C-alpha positions as CSV (number, residue, x, y, z in Angstrom):
1,X,0.0,0.2,-0.1
2,X,1.7,3.3,-0.8
3,X,0.3,6.9,0.1
4,X,1.8,10.0,-2.0
5,X,1.6,13.8,-1.0
6,X,2.7,16.2,-3.4
7,X,3.1,19.9,-1.4
8,X,2.0,22.6,-3.3
9,X,3.4,25.9,-4.1
10,X,1.4,27.6,-1.0
11,X,1.7,24.5,1.7
12,X,4.8,25.2,4.4
13,X,8.2,26.3,3.0
14,X,10.4,24.6,5.6
15,X,9.3,21.0,3.2
16,X,12.7,19.7,1.9
17,X,13.4,20.2,-1.7
18,X,14.1,16.5,-2.7
19,X,11.6,13.4,-2.3
20,X,11.7,11.5,1.0
21,X,10.2,7.7,1.8
22,X,8.9,6.2,4.7
23,X,8.2,2.8,5.9
24,X,5.5,1.4,7.8
25,X,6.1,-2.3,9.1
26,X,3.9,-3.2,11.2
27,X,4.1,-6.6,13.9
28,X,1.3,-8.3,11.5
29,X,4.3,-9.1,9.2
30,X,6.2,-11.2,11.3
31,X,8.6,-11.0,13.8
32,X,11.9,-8.3,13.9
33,X,13.9,-10.1,11.8
34,X,11.1,-10.6,8.5
35,X,10.3,-6.8,9.3
36,X,13.7,-5.7,9.0
37,X,14.3,-7.8,5.9
38,X,10.9,-6.5,4.3
39,X,12.3,-3.0,5.1
40,X,15.8,-3.4,3.3
41,X,14.2,-4.7,0.1
42,X,11.6,-1.8,0.0
43,X,14.0,0.6,0.9
44,X,16.5,-0.7,-2.1
45,X,13.5,-1.1,-4.8
46,X,11.9,2.6,-3.3
47,X,15.8,3.9,-3.8
48,X,15.2,3.1,-7.5
49,X,11.7,5.1,-8.2
50,X,13.0,8.3,-6.2
51,X,13.8,10.0,-9.4
52,X,10.3,9.3,-10.8
53,X,8.7,11.3,-7.8
54,X,8.1,15.2,-7.9
55,X,10.4,17.4,-6.1
56,X,9.1,17.4,-2.5
57,X,6.8,14.3,-2.5
58,X,6.5,12.7,0.7
59,X,6.0,8.8,0.1
60,X,5.0,6.3,2.7
61,X,5.1,2.5,1.8
62,X,3.0,0.3,4.4
63,X,3.9,-3.6,3.9
64,X,1.4,-5.5,4.4
65,X,1.6,-9.2,5.8
66,X,1.9,-11.2,2.7
67,X,5.2,-9.4,2.3
68,X,6.4,-11.8,4.7
69,X,6.2,-14.3,2.1
70,X,7.3,-12.5,-1.4
71,X,10.8,-12.4,-2.3
72,X,12.7,-9.3,-3.7
73,X,11.2,-9.8,-7.6
74,X,7.5,-9.3,-6.2
75,X,8.0,-6.6,-3.7
76,X,9.5,-4.5,-6.7
77,X,6.9,-5.1,-9.0
78,X,4.4,-4.5,-6.2
79,X,6.1,-1.3,-5.5
80,X,6.2,-0.1,-9.1
81,X,2.6,-1.4,-9.6
82,X,1.8,0.8,-6.5
83,X,3.8,4.0,-7.8
84,X,2.7,4.2,-11.2
85,X,-1.3,4.2,-10.2
86,X,-0.5,6.7,-7.4
87,X,1.6,8.9,-10.0
88,X,-1.5,9.0,-12.5
């Protein structure tokens, strides 16, 4: 699940000028080892997509419990699909 905030010109002036990404991986995903693995994989996949985000965008990626069993390529495909959807 992905949420994207693109601040307008009338928003706060102290916002960063480059995109930011945050991750939410709850205990429903699994124990700490699994949650950290999911976060590392998502962080690496999101890093490749930062250039496609608007300047001061804030992206929040929420991992669902199914992410614990997904492999690296499946997580990347899901992230790209979600990003395409929110950028439309």
